[in-house]
C-alpha positions, -999 to 999 in steps of 0.1 A, spaced: 9 592 -347 -7 624 -359 -43 614 -367 -71 628 -345 -83 593 -337 -54 572 -324 -53 562 -288 -47 593 -267 -13 587 -251 -2 622 -240 -22 654 -237 -17 690 -225 -45 707 -206 -49 737 -183 -68 736 -150 -95 762 -146 -78 775 -115 -47 783 -136 -66 797 -165 -94 816 -147 -72 823 -116 -98 842 -95 -133 856 -95 -118 891 -98 -99 882 -130 -130 864 -144 -150 896 -137 -124 917 -155 -120 896 -186 -151 876 -195 -169 903 -215 -138 913 -236 -131 877 -244 -167 872 -256 -177 846 -229 -215 845 -227 -214 849 -189 -187 848 -162 -176 812 -154 -179 801 -117 -145 789 -107 -154 763 -81 -180 747 -105 -155 749 -134 -129 729 -113 -154 703 -105 -164 699 -141 -128 697 -152 -119 670 -127 -146 648 -142 -134 656 -177 -98 647 -168 -109 613 -153 -123 605 -188 -90 615 -205 -70 593 -181 -92 563 -189 -70 557 -220 -39 556 -198 -29 590 -212 -1 611 -196 -18 644 -187 5 674 -186 -6 706 -170 0 741 -183 10 763 -154 -5 796 -145 10 824 -166 5 862 -164 7 864 -202 -26 845 -207 -63 850 -201 -94 829 -194 -92 816 -230 -60 797 -222 -82 769 -208 -87 760 -245 -52 745 -248 -55 733 -284 -53 766 -301 -18 779 -292 1 750 -308 -2 721 -331 16 688 -336 38 676 -365 62 648 -372 91 672 -366 79 684 -332 54 710 -319 46 740 -340 40 771 -319 11 791 -334 4 828 -336 -31 837 -326 -57 853 -348 -75 865 -317 -53 894 -305 -64 890 -268 -48 855 -269 -14 867 -281 4 856 -250 -6 820 -251 19 806 -277 49 819 -258 35 804 -226 31 770 -243 65 772 -259 80 776 -224 59 746 -212 72 724 -241 108 734 -232 103 725 -196 87 692 -205 115 684 -230 91 683 -259 108 692 -293 97 723 -311 98 723 -349 92 760 -353 68 790 -348 44 809 -369 57 845 -372 40 878 -380 21 885 -402 11 849 -402 -17 836 -380 -25 799 -373 -47 785 -345 -46 748 -335 -84 745 -337 -81 751 -375 -57 721 -379 -71 686 -384 -48 656 -390 -64 627 -409 -33 606 -409 5 610 -405 9 626 -439 -25 643 -445 -37 675 -428 -65 700 -434 -63 736 -423 -92 760 -421 -87 794 -436 -108 818 -417 -106 848 -393 -82 830 -370 -58 814 -395 -46 834 -426 -29 826 -458 6 835 -446 1 813 -415 -8 784 -437 22 791 -460 45 790 -430 29 759 -416 33 741 -449 70 752 -450 76 739 -415 61 705 -424 82 702 -455 84 667 -469 69 652 -438 34 653 -454 19 644 -487 -11 666 -487 -23 698 -470 -59 707 -478 -69 743 -473 -105 746 -463 -122 780 -467 -144 788 -437 -176 808 -438 -180 843 -424 -208 829 -402 -210 854 -373 -180 874 -382 -144 878 -368 -155 881 -332 -171 847 -331 -154 815 -318 -151 796 -351 -125 770 -363 -124 742 -387 -130 719 -357 -162 737 -351 -174 719 -382 -157 685 -382 -144 660 -357 -129 627 -369 -141 600 -346 -126 568 -362 -103 560 -392 -133 563 -416 -159 584 -398 -163 620 -389 -189 641 -371 -197 671 -393 -220 700 -397 -225 699 -435 -244 732 -440 -213 752 -433 -187 728 -449 -173 739 -483 -185 717 -511 -149 708 -522 -139 697 -487 -171 677 -482 -164 660 -515 -128 654 -505 -140 636 -473 -165 615 -492 -138 607 -517 -115 594 -490 -143 570 -479 -154 589 -448 -189 582 -434 -203 615 -423 -222 616 -390 -244 646 -395 -251 671 -367 -286 687 -367 -288 725 -368 -301 729 -333 -272 709 -319 -245 727 -339 -252 757 -317 -245 735 -286 -212 722 -300 -225 689 -312 -198 688 -340 -170 692 -314 -162 656 -304 -130 643 -290 -120 607 -301 -100 589 -274 -89 562 -299 -104 533 -280 -138 533 -297 -149 560 -272 -157 596 -280 -162 625 -255 -188 652 -261 -205 680 -243 -238 670 -226 -269 683 -242 -267 669 -278 -288 638 -277 -295 634 -314 -258 637 -323 -249 613 -295 -275 588 -308 -261 591 -344 -225 585 -331 -236 554 -312 -255 541 -342 -222 543 -360 -207 518 -336 -189 541 -311 -193 547 -274 -200 582 -262 -190 596 -228 -207 630 -220 -194 656 -196 -211 685 -180 -194 717 -193 -215 746 -184 -186 765 -170 -156 751 -189 -172 748 -224 -205 765 -228 -197 800 -215 -164 802 -235 -176 784 -266 -150 756 -264 -158 719 -265 -137 689 -256 -113 692 -286 -107 728 -276 -99 718 -240 -71 694 -250 -38 697 -269 -30 661 -278 8 656 -279 9 620 -289 -15 593 -300 -10 556 -304 -23 533 -332 -57 538 -346 -82 511 -335 -105 494 -360 -133 513 -343 
């Protein structure tokens, strides 16, 4: 199933030791990749082990991306270099030039795992997985911003063909400009079949109206918690959501909506690189959507 809220059955991730590699590489790359400070490798590994334990609580098969000389620290954010479709994986083309090697690395990983590939986004198109949100098997939204362009969306639509009924293009705001970490999933995280965590001040009016028109209850993130990735929430599909520690008001709102929240400490793996739990995971397969 393609929704963001079915039971997590198979997921691709990358260990910090394979993304960050060494303190020397961290020291070389962190500034150019716009990390806020250099991640500490040993602490990152400890945080990631705890995060993986939560993912495995659903019974999910966890597949590990190998170390690859074509990638950088950013490759820990496994979602962005590919996306799923009913026809197989779609290999993206990154809008962030310094991440250009990641799609080929993921393509090779899919091949080694025997995972079908439906196609690739080619130059001049760009598409990043963090801009793609599946609402059900035949409905997908794509953020049009600095990381995903019109040509990338055109190619994505062509690769999907008649496997979908609706593709919603969501214009994204300039916000802090092309150098910032900003995807559609920075603003919205579906957490159940009819609920989504959102930061409404930066949502386009047509898209917010579209969500409401589909019957979604919107769990609003306060402004101070948007900055700490409160809108970036990973649904495990079991009535449980995973979010970064330090967003108590958003957590309380999600729990009041009837869901269980598991927090993780992500100072090294999330905060410094600007990537929350959805960014750290490339779901490959999900099971049926639970009632909650």
